[in-house]
C-alpha positions in Angstrom: 112.1 73.0 112.3 114.7 75.5 113.5 114.4 78.1 116.3 115.5 81.6 115.8 119.0 80.9 117.2 120.9 83.1 114.8 119.0 86.2 115.6 120.4 89.7 115.0 122.5 91.1 117.9 120.4 92.2 120.9 117.5 89.7 120.1 117.1 86.7 122.4 114.5 84.0 121.7 113.1 81.1 123.6 114.4 77.6 123.1 112.2 74.6 122.9 112.3 73.9 126.6 111.2 77.5 127.5 108.0 77.1 125.4 106.7 74.6 128.0 107.1 76.2 131.4 108.7 74.4 134.3 107.5 75.0 137.9 110.2 77.6 138.4 109.2 79.5 135.3 105.4 79.5 135.7 105.1 83.0 137.0 107.2 84.4 134.1 105.2 82.3 131.6 101.9 83.7 132.8 103.2 87.2 132.7 104.6 86.9 129.1 101.5 85.2 127.6 98.7 86.9 129.5 96.5 83.9 129.1 93.0 84.7 130.3 90.3 82.2 129.6 90.0 78.4 129.3 88.7 76.6 126.3 85.1 75.8 127.0 84.0 75.1 123.5 86.8 73.5 121.5 85.9 70.9 118.9 82.9 69.8 121.0 81.3 73.3 120.5 81.6 73.0 116.7 80.2 69.5 117.0 77.1 70.9 118.7 76.8 73.5 116.0 77.0 71.1 113.1 74.7 68.6 114.7 72.1 71.3 115.4 71.8 72.4 111.8 72.0 69.0 110.0 69.0 69.1 107.7 68.1 65.4 107.8 68.3 65.3 111.6 66.2 68.5 112.0 63.7 67.9 109.2 63.3 71.6 108.9 62.1 72.0 112.5 63.1 75.1 114.5 66.7 75.0 115.7 67.0 75.9 119.4 68.8 79.1 120.1 71.2 77.4 122.6 72.5 75.2 119.9 75.1 77.8 119.2 77.5 78.3 122.1 78.0 81.7 123.6 81.6 82.7 123.1 83.7 85.3 124.8 86.6 86.9 122.9 89.3 88.8 124.7 91.0 91.7 122.9 88.8 91.5 119.8 86.6 94.6 119.4 82.9 94.0 119.6 82.4 95.8 116.3 84.6 93.2 114.6 82.1 90.5 115.6 78.8 92.4 115.7 75.6 90.6 116.9 73.7 90.1 113.7 70.2 89.0 112.9 70.0 85.3 111.9 67.4 83.1 110.2 67.6 80.9 113.3 66.2 83.7 115.5 63.5 84.9 113.0 60.0 83.6 113.7 59.3 80.9 111.2 55.6 81.7 110.8 56.6 85.2 109.5 58.3 83.6 106.5 54.9 82.4 105.1 54.3 83.9 101.6 57.3 86.2 102.0 59.6 86.7 99.0 63.1 85.8 100.3 66.3 86.5 98.3 69.1 84.0 99.2 72.7 84.7 98.1 74.4 81.3 98.3 77.9 79.9 97.6 77.7 77.9 94.4 80.8 75.8 95.3 78.9 73.9 98.1 75.9 73.1 95.9 78.2 72.0 93.0 80.0 69.8 95.4 76.7 68.2 96.3 76.7 66.5 92.8 79.8 64.6 94.0 79.1 64.2 97.7 75.6 65.0 99.0 76.6 63.7 102.5 79.4 66.3 102.9 78.7 68.5 106.0 79.3 71.8 104.2 76.8 70.7 101.4 74.2 69.7 104.0 74.5 73.0 105.7 74.3 75.0 102.5 71.1 73.2 101.4 69.5 73.5 104.9 68.6 77.2 104.6 66.9 76.8 101.3 64.9 73.8 102.3 64.0 75.5 105.6 62.6 78.5 103.8 60.6 76.3 101.4 59.3 74.3 104.4 58.1 77.6 105.9 56.2 78.3 102.6 58.4 81.2 101.6 58.9 82.1 97.9 62.6 81.9 97.3 64.8 83.7 94.8 68.3 82.3 94.5 71.3 84.2 93.3 74.9 83.2 93.0 78.0 83.2 90.7 80.1 80.5 89.2 83.1 80.4 86.8 82.3 78.8 83.5 86.0 78.0 82.8 86.0 75.8 85.9 82.5 74.5 85.8 82.1 73.9 82.0 79.1 71.7 82.6 77.2 74.8 83.7 77.7 77.0 80.7 74.1 78.0 80.9 71.9 79.1 83.9 69.4 76.5 82.8 71.9 73.6 83.4 72.7 75.0 86.8 69.0 75.3 87.6 68.5 71.7 86.7 71.1 70.6 89.2 69.4 72.7 91.9 66.0 71.2 91.1 67.3 67.7 91.7 69.1 68.7 94.9 66.1 70.6 96.4 63.4 68.3 95.0 61.6 71.5 93.8 61.3 72.9 90.4 63.7 75.8 90.0 62.7 78.3 87.3 65.1 80.6 85.6 65.0 84.4 85.2 67.6 85.9 82.9 66.7 89.6 83.1 68.6 91.2 85.9 69.5 94.1 83.7 66.0 94.8 82.4 62.4 94.8 83.6 62.3 92.6 86.7 58.5 92.2 86.7 59.2 88.9 85.0 60.7 87.8 88.3 57.5 88.2 90.2 55.5 86.5 87.4 57.8 83.5 87.7 57.3 83.4 91.4 53.6 83.0 90.9 54.3 79.8 89.0 57.2 78.4 91.1 58.3 78.4 94.7 62.0 78.8 93.6 63.6 80.9 90.9 67.3 81.3 90.0 68.6 84.6 88.6 71.4 84.7 86.1 75.0 84.0 86.8 76.3 87.1 88.7 79.8 86.6 87.3 78.4 87.9 84.0 77.7 91.4 85.4 80.4 94.0 86.2 77.8 95.8 88.3 78.0 93.0 90.8 81.7 93.6 91.6 81.3 97.4 91.6 78.4 97.1 94.1 76.2 99.2 91.7 73.2 100.6 93.6 70.9 100.3 90.6 72.0 96.7 90.0 71.4 95.9 93.7 67.9 97.5 93.4 67.1 95.2 90.5 68.3 92.2 92.3 66.1 93.0 95.3 63.0 94.1 93.4 59.9 92.7 95.1 62.0 91.1 97.9 60.8 91.2 101.5 63.7 89.4 103.3 67.4 89.0 102.4 69.4 85.9 103.5 73.2 85.8 103.1 74.6 82.3 102.8 77.8 83.2 101.0 80.3 83.6 103.9 83.1 83.0 101.4 82.3 86.3 99.8 81.9 88.3 103.0 85.2 90.1 102.6 84.1 91.7 99.3 81.8 94.7 98.6 79.4 93.1 96.2 75.9 94.2 95.1 74.5 90.8 96.1 76.0 90.8 99.6 76.1 94.5 100.6 74.1 96.6 98.1 70.9 94.6 98.3 70.6 95.1 102.1 69.6 98.8 101.5 66.3 97.7 99.9 65.0 94.8 102.0 63.0 95.2 105.2 65.1 92.5 107.0 68.6 91.2 106.2 70.0 88.3 108.1 72.5 85.4 108.1 71.5 81.9 107.0 72.4 78.8 109.0 75.6 78.1 107.1 76.7 81.8 107.3 76.1 81.8 111.0 78.0 78.6 111.5 80.9 79.9 109.5 81.0 83.2 111.5 81.0 81.2 114.7 83.9 79.1 113.5 85.9 82.2 112.8 85.2 83.5 116.2 86.3 80.3 117.8 89.5 80.3 115.6 90.7 83.6 117.0 89.6 83.1 120.6 92.6 82.9 122.9 92.8 79.7 124.9 94.6 78.5 128.0 97.8 76.6 127.4 100.3 76.4 124.5 98.8 77.8 121.3 100.6 77.2 117.9 99.9 79.0 114.6 101.1 77.2 111.5 101.4 79.7 108.7 101.9 78.7 105.1 101.7 80.4 101.8 103.5 83.5 100.6 103.2 87.3 100.3 104.4 88.1 103.7 104.4 91.9 103.1 100.7 91.9 102.4 99.9 89.6 105.4 102.2 91.2 107.9 99.3 92.7 109.9 97.6 89.3 110.0 100.8 87.7 111.4 101.0 90.4 114.0 97.5 89.4 115.1 98.5 85.7 115.2 101.5 86.6 117.3 99.3 88.3 119.8 97.4 85.1 120.4 100.0 82.4 119.9 102.9 81.0 121.8 104.7 79.7 118.7 104.6 80.8 115.1 105.5 78.0 112.7 106.3 79.1 109.2 106.0 76.3 106.6 105.5 78.0 103.3 107.1 80.7 101.2 107.0 83.1 104.2 109.6 80.9 105.9 112.2 82.1 103.4 111.5 85.7 104.3 112.0 85.0 108.0 115.2 83.2 107.3 116.5 86.0 105.0 115.7 88.6 107.7 117.8 86.5 110.1 120.8 86.6 107.8 120.5 83.0 106.7 121.4 82.0 103.1 118.3 82.0 100.9 118.3 81.7 97.1 117.6 85.2 95.5 114.6 83.9 93.6 112.9 82.9 96.9 113.2 86.3 98.4 110.0 88.4 98.3 110.6 92.0 97.2 109.8 94.5 99.9 109.2 91.9 102.6 112.5 92.3 104.5 111.3 95.1 106.8 108.1 93.3 107.5 109.9 90.1 108.4 112.2 92.1 110.8 109.1 93.6 112.4 107.7 90.2 113.0 110.9 89.0 114.5 111.1 92.0 116.8 107.5 91.4 117.9 108.3 87.8 118.7 111.2 89.1 120.9 109.0 91.6 122.6 106.3 89.0 123.4 108.9 86.4 124.3 107.5 83.8 121.9 109.2 81.4 119.5 109.3 81.5 115.8 110.1 78.3 114.0 111.1 77.8 110.3 111.8 74.6 108.3 114.9 72.6 109.0 115.1 70.9 105.7 113.3 70.8 102.3 112.6 68.5 99.4 113.8 70.2 96.3 113.6 69.6 92.5 116.2 70.4 89.9 115.4 73.1 87.4 116.4 70.8 84.5 115.0 67.5 85.9 111.7 68.2 87.5 111.1 64.6 88.6 114.4 64.4 90.4 114.0 65.0 94.2 116.8 65.7 96.7 116.8 66.6 100.4 118.7 69.8 101.5 119.1 71.5 104.8 117.2 74.8 105.0 120.3 77.0 104.8 122.1 74.8 102.2 119.8 74.7 99.1 122.1 74.8 96.0 121.7 76.9 92.9 119.5 75.2 90.4 117.4 73.5 93.0 113.9 74.7 94.1 112.2 73.8 97.4 108.8 72.2 96.9 107.9 70.7 100.3 108.9 70.2 103.9 111.6 67.7 104.7 111.2 64.8 107.2 113.2 66.5 109.9 110.9 69.6 109.8 107.8 67.4 110.0 109.3 65.5 112.9 109.9 68.7 114.9 106.4 69.9 114.1 104.9 66.7 115.3 106.9 66.9 118.5 105.8 70.5 119.1 102.1 69.8 118.4 102.0 66.9 120.9 102.1 69.3 123.8 99.7 71.9 122.4 96.1 72.7 123.4 95.2 74.9 120.4 96.4 74.8 116.8 95.6 76.9 113.8 96.8 76.0 110.3 96.4 78.6 107.6 98.1 78.7 104.2 99.7 76.2 101.8 102.6 73.9 102.9 104.0 73.5 99.4 106.1 76.2 97.7 106.3 77.7 94.2 106.0 74.4 92.4 104.6 71.1 93.5 105.5 67.5 93.3 103.3 64.5 93.6 106.1 62.6 95.2 106.1 64.8 98.3 103.4 64.6 101.0 104.1 67.3 103.6 100.5 68.5 103.6 99.2 64.9 104.0 101.5 64.2 106.9 100.6 67.5 108.6 96.9 66.6 108.2 97.6 63.3 109.9 99.3 65.0 112.8 96.5 67.5 113.3 93.8 64.8 113.1 95.7 62.9 115.8 95.7 66.0 118.0 91.9 66.3 117.4 91.4 62.8 118.8 93.0 63.9 122.1 90.6 66.9 122.2 93.0 69.5 121.1 91.3 72.6 119.6 92.3 72.5 116.0 91.3 75.0 113.3 92.1 74.4 109.6 91.8 77.3 107.2 91.9 77.2 103.4 90.3 75.1 100.7 93.3 72.8 100.1 94.1 72.3 103.8 90.5 71.5 104.5 90.4 69.1 101.6 93.4 67.2 103.0 91.8 67.1 106.5 88.5 65.7 105.1 90.5 62.9 103.5 92.2 62.1 106.8 89.3 62.5 109.1 86.6 59.9 109.5 84.4 62.4 111.3 84.3 66.1 110.4 82.5 66.9 113.6 85.8 67.0 115.6 87.4 69.6 113.2 86.9 73.4 112.9 87.2 73.8 109.1 87.0 77.2 107.3 87.3 76.7 103.6 87.9 80.3 102.5 91.2 81.6 103.6 90.8 85.0 102.0 88.0 85.9 104.5 90.1 84.9 107.4 93.3 86.7 106.2 91.3 89.9 105.7 89.8 89.6 109.2 93.3 88.9 110.7 94.6 92.0 109.0 92.1 94.1 111.0 89.6 94.7 108.2 85.9 94.6 108.8 84.0 92.1 106.7 81.5 94.0 104.5 79.2 91.1 104.1 78.9 90.8 107.9 78.6 94.5 108.6 75.8 94.9 106.1 73.4 92.6 107.9 70.9 93.8 110.4 72.2 94.0 114.0 70.8 91.9 116.8 70.8 92.6 120.5 70.7 89.1 121.9 71.6 89.8 125.6 69.5 91.2 128.3 70.2 94.6 129.8 70.9 95.0 133.5 68.0 97.3 134.0 68.6 97.6 137.7 72.0 99.1 137.0 70.5 101.5 134.4 67.6 102.7 136.5 67.0 103.2 140.2 63.5 101.8 139.7 63.2 99.6 136.6 59.5 99.1 137.2 58.7 102.7 136.3 57.0 103.4 132.9 59.6 103.8 130.1 60.1 106.5 127.4 62.4 105.7 124.5 64.0 108.3 122.2 65.1 106.7 118.9 68.2 108.5 117.5 68.8 110.4 120.7 71.9 112.3 119.4 73.5 114.5 122.1 70.9 113.4 124.6 69.5 116.8 125.5 65.9 115.6 125.2 66.4 112.5 127.4 68.5 114.4 130.0 66.0 117.2 130.2 63.0 114.9 130.5 64.7 112.8 133.1 65.3 115.8 135.3 61.7 117.1 135.0 59.8 113.8 135.3 61.3 111.6 138.0 58.4 109.2 137.9 59.4 108.0 134.4 62.5 106.2 133.1 64.1 107.5 129.9 66.2 105.5 127.4 68.1 106.9 124.4 69.0 104.7 121.5 71.7 106.1 119.3 74.0 104.5 116.7 76.9 106.9 117.3 79.0 105.3 120.0 80.9 108.5 120.8 77.7 110.4 121.5 76.5 107.6 123.7 79.7 107.7 125.8 79.3 111.4 126.3 75.7 111.0 127.3 76.5 108.3 129.8 79.2 110.6 131.3 76.6 113.4 131.6 74.2 110.9 133.4 77.0 110.0 135.9 78.1 113.6 136.5 74.5 114.8 137.0 73.6 111.8 139.2 70.6 111.1 137.1 69.0 107.8 138.2 66.2 107.6 135.6 68.1 108.1 132.4 70.2 105.7 130.3 71.7 105.4 126.8 72.6 102.4 124.6 74.7 102.5 121.5 72.8 100.5 118.9 71.0 100.5 115.6 67.5 100.8 116.8 66.1 99.7 113.4 67.0 96.1 114.1 67.4 96.0 117.9 64.4 98.0 119.3 62.2 95.0 119.8 64.8 92.8 121.6 66.0 95.7 123.8 62.6 97.1 124.9 60.9 93.7 125.2 63.2 92.8 128.1 62.2 95.9 130.1 60.1 95.0 133.1 57.9 98.0 133.0 55.4 99.5 130.5 56.5 101.4 127.3 54.4 104.6 127.4 56.1 106.8 124.8 58.4 106.5 121.8 59.8 109.6 120.1 61.6 110.1 116.8 62.9 113.6 116.4 64.5 115.2 113.4 65.9 112.1 111.7 68.6 112.8 109.1 66.7 114.0 106.0 66.9 111.7 102.9 67.7 114.3 100.2 68.8 111.5 97.8 66.4 109.0 96.3 65.1 106.8 99.2 66.4 103.6 97.4 70.0 105.0 97.5 70.2 105.2 101.3 69.3 103.0 104.2 66.5 104.7 106.1 66.1 104.5 109.9 62.3 104.2 109.9 61.6 100.8 108.4 58.7 98.5 108.6 60.3 96.2 111.2 60.8 99.1 113.6 57.3 100.5 113.2 55.8 97.0 113.9 58.0 96.6 117.0 56.8 100.0 118.4 53.2 99.2 117.7 53.5 95.8 119.4 55.4 97.0 122.5 53.6 100.2 123.3 51.2 99.9 126.2 47.5 100.7 125.7 47.0 104.4 125.1 50.8 104.7 124.7 52.0 107.6 122.5 54.4 108.1 119.5 55.8 111.6 119.1 57.2 112.5 115.7 58.8 115.7 114.6 61.1 117.1 111.9 62.0 120.5 110.5 61.3 119.1 107.0 57.6 118.6 106.3 58.1 115.8 103.8 60.1 113.8 106.4 57.4 114.3 109.0 54.7 113.3 106.5 56.6 110.2 105.5 57.1 109.1 109.1 53.4 109.5 109.8 52.5 107.5 106.7 54.8 104.7 107.6 53.4 104.5 111.2 49.8 104.4 109.8 50.8 101.9 107.1 52.8 99.4 109.2 51.3 100.0 112.7 49.0 97.0 112.3 45.9 99.2 112.7 46.9 99.9 116.3 47.9 103.6 115.9 45.9 106.7 115.1 46.8 110.4 114.8 45.5 112.4 117.7 47.1 115.8 117.5 47.0 117.2 114.0 44.1 118.2 111.8 43.3 119.5 108.3 42.1 123.1 107.9 39.6 123.0 105.0 39.5 126.9 104.7 43.2 127.2 103.8 43.5 123.7 102.4 46.6 122.8 104.4 47.6 120.6 107.3 48.0 122.1 110.7 50.7 120.6 112.8 51.2 120.8 116.6 52.3 124.3 117.2 54.3 123.6 120.4 56.4 120.8 121.8 54.0 119.2 124.3 56.8 118.1 126.6 58.4 121.6 126.9 61.8 119.9 126.5 63.6 120.4 123.2 66.3 118.3 121.5 69.4 120.1 120.4 68.4 120.2 116.7 64.9 121.4 117.6 66.4 124.2 119.6 68.6 125.1 116.6 65.6 125.3 114.3 63.6 127.4 116.6 66.5 129.8 117.2 66.7 130.5 113.4 62.9 131.1 113.2 62.1 128.0 111.1 59.0 125.9 111.7 58.9 122.4 113.2 56.4 119.8 112.0 55.1 117.8 114.9 52.4 115.2 115.5 51.3 112.6 118.1 49.9 109.1 117.6 48.1 107.0 120.1 47.7 103.3 120.5 44.3 101.8 121.0 42.5 98.6 120.3 40.0 100.3 118.0 42.3 102.8 116.3 
């Protein structure tokens, strides 16, 4: 490989010796690279993950929560890696008799026909077998390409393969676009049904709400096991989450997300990113991200020609990507600003346009007309091997070969051998992309020492700074405990929780008037929460606190860790649902009502109000329906003389929320009621 020695005037780059700091350069090195944390997980962390979810080893027993290592990610926004609900965390006994929709990746199960011992196959099968072991009724949905998998031209043939793999009869329902009552009828006959091939429906790609509703008809719980599709907005990965009471990640999805987190984690010591493939213009943002975490960028694919061209080196015109010149210059400038090295190939194996089987070795800057690079040359591979020998973290993403391939060249194989050798000395190695992972599985005798991510498209999208829709659509979790002593002066005081606290006027007003209680606001809008916390600090309030979260999925985990009693929960003026309920995600769902009913202390209260009567009535109905018989209405009554319901005339707390005050000021009515928890409600 060649360093950027022929850089434009004014740019100065590190040479090889400066990549590995001497004693005299240690201070400068630390300043340039801003390395923060050591690698505490590495390949051993992934080994723990894989061992923990191996189906045969676990025999469908509960997987311990500490099987997945806690990971800290510097400079990655928390919303990029949200804490999501997972099947691992969900109580197994609550799966009994539930209808569970599983969106899985067909590639892994099709691979099972060839190699059932493959780690990815075992993980993909684990979730389905786990659900069946828990006595859930499972609906499977996926897509496959008939041109590639010609043996599965019909959904019946695919179901037959699944039946043999799962050792359960898999029935087929081919009526996604019509009356889905047939789906529920088939579930009465079989524990597992398979819906039709999603690739046959354009509504899947367009994330059609009606199609998503049909997919999820009769479903209680949604499980996503298609991490390879998480960068797409599909009806089966995003749309269906609007209609299910719980949406979570399966074991394989959770492991894949953990692998991505580990891949982008910054480690102590030399970190090398090997970047293959082409289309530099589209991937420029991703390369900027890699540059922020790497000490050396090694270009081994078509992108290397764009870097060379930006440096003024001779490159054949047909190898120059249109529009990529400015992007390549930006990457070079970024490397200069961060004082890191960029390396590009020193030589190439090339084929002749007229004699494709004829191979010839050319220096990188001396490829003749009529010849086309197809693979890395021996000098390039030698320099890569020398570089990797001193690294502590390596990421390889993208193809090594160029526009055409040759069976006589083996750059990818040799690179795989190098990386596996580094794995054996406990270097943290991540391989991204289907072809690269395939090569590594051939070389490796034990997949447990490798961090393999098959789908490169998901990783490229994340590296570009895009959120993954399939991840963002899942329910949020709140797995860590709050420091209640920092939030409240006396965390043993009874607790009042306002769900959807908005601007916080209710919580702040109540905290000032009732010092003997603690008040917690849960609000999904992070900007509002920051303002509320500023108000708490400015007012020196010691019994009020706010948390930015989606209370629908995190209420139980947050409040259950509070050391005192929960005495009151309020939900005030939630956003009205003017559209059809199935077209919008509603805040008040069954899981939230059940959590409130479980966590309220005896004789605890639920205060509900809205300026829209139908919204208030629906909230009441949901609390009575899903409150497990623990809640009863205590403060409204029906007037038979005028045949209408009489609501609470006044706010019993004498503290109004901002919207309530707005409604009162314009002379409009508020619809209020109070519920109480008792053992004989």
